[in-house]
C-alpha positions in Angstrom: 35.2 99.6 255.3 35.2 99.6 251.5 34.1 102.6 249.3 32.9 103.0 245.8 30.5 105.1 243.7 26.9 104.1 243.7 26.0 101.7 240.9 22.9 103.5 240.0 24.5 106.8 238.9 26.1 108.3 235.9 28.6 111.1 236.2 28.9 113.4 233.2 31.5 116.2 232.8 29.5 119.3 231.8 32.5 121.6 231.9 36.0 121.6 233.5 34.5 122.5 236.9 30.9 121.2 236.7 29.7 117.6 236.8 26.2 116.3 236.3 25.1 113.3 238.3 22.2 111.3 237.0 20.5 109.1 239.5 19.1 106.3 237.4 16.8 104.9 240.1 15.0 108.3 240.5 15.9 110.0 237.2 17.0 113.0 239.1 19.8 115.1 237.7 22.0 117.2 240.0 24.8 119.6 239.0 27.9 120.0 241.2 30.8 122.2 241.1 34.0 120.2 241.5 37.6 120.9 242.3 40.7 118.8 241.8 40.1 116.8 245.0 36.5 115.9 244.0 37.6 114.9 240.5 40.4 112.7 241.8 38.1 111.2 244.5 35.5 110.3 241.8 38.2 108.7 239.6 39.5 106.7 242.6 36.1 105.5 243.6 35.2 104.1 240.2 36.5 100.8 241.6 35.8 99.5 245.1 38.7 100.0 247.5 39.3 100.2 251.2 39.1 103.6 252.9 42.7 103.2 253.9 43.8 102.8 250.2 41.6 105.7 249.2 43.2 107.9 251.8 46.7 106.9 250.8 46.0 107.7 247.1 44.8 111.2 247.9 46.9 112.2 250.9 49.9 113.1 248.9 48.3 116.2 247.5 45.4 116.9 249.8 45.1 117.4 253.6 43.3 114.6 255.5 40.6 117.1 256.7 39.7 118.0 253.1 39.6 114.4 252.1 37.2 113.6 255.0 35.0 116.6 254.0 34.9 115.4 250.4 33.9 111.8 251.5 31.1 113.2 253.7 29.9 115.4 250.9 29.8 112.6 248.4 28.0 110.4 250.9 25.4 113.1 251.8 24.6 113.7 248.1 24.1 109.9 247.6 27.0 109.4 245.3 29.1 107.2 247.6 28.5 103.7 248.8 30.1 102.2 251.9 30.5 98.4 252.3 30.5 97.5 255.9 31.0 93.8 256.6 29.9 92.8 253.1 26.7 94.8 253.1 26.3 98.0 251.1 24.6 101.0 252.7 23.5 104.0 250.7 
């Protein structure tokens, strides 16, 4: 499975711990509080990569459970795309 940020969003840094996500398809704007894990996850997901590579990149500084929770949160908010067998699901 490959992961990346949705193509139809812009992520803007409002402050050091607050990001705005603009959903271009619906024109909705949501504000999110972010920590170092979320910031790093967003940076990693700017380019498509396998879930395994993503986990390797973050596991040095963050527990696996926290990384899984972060991925689930990004997915539930509609920020993350998963490519399963060359098809993207939102």
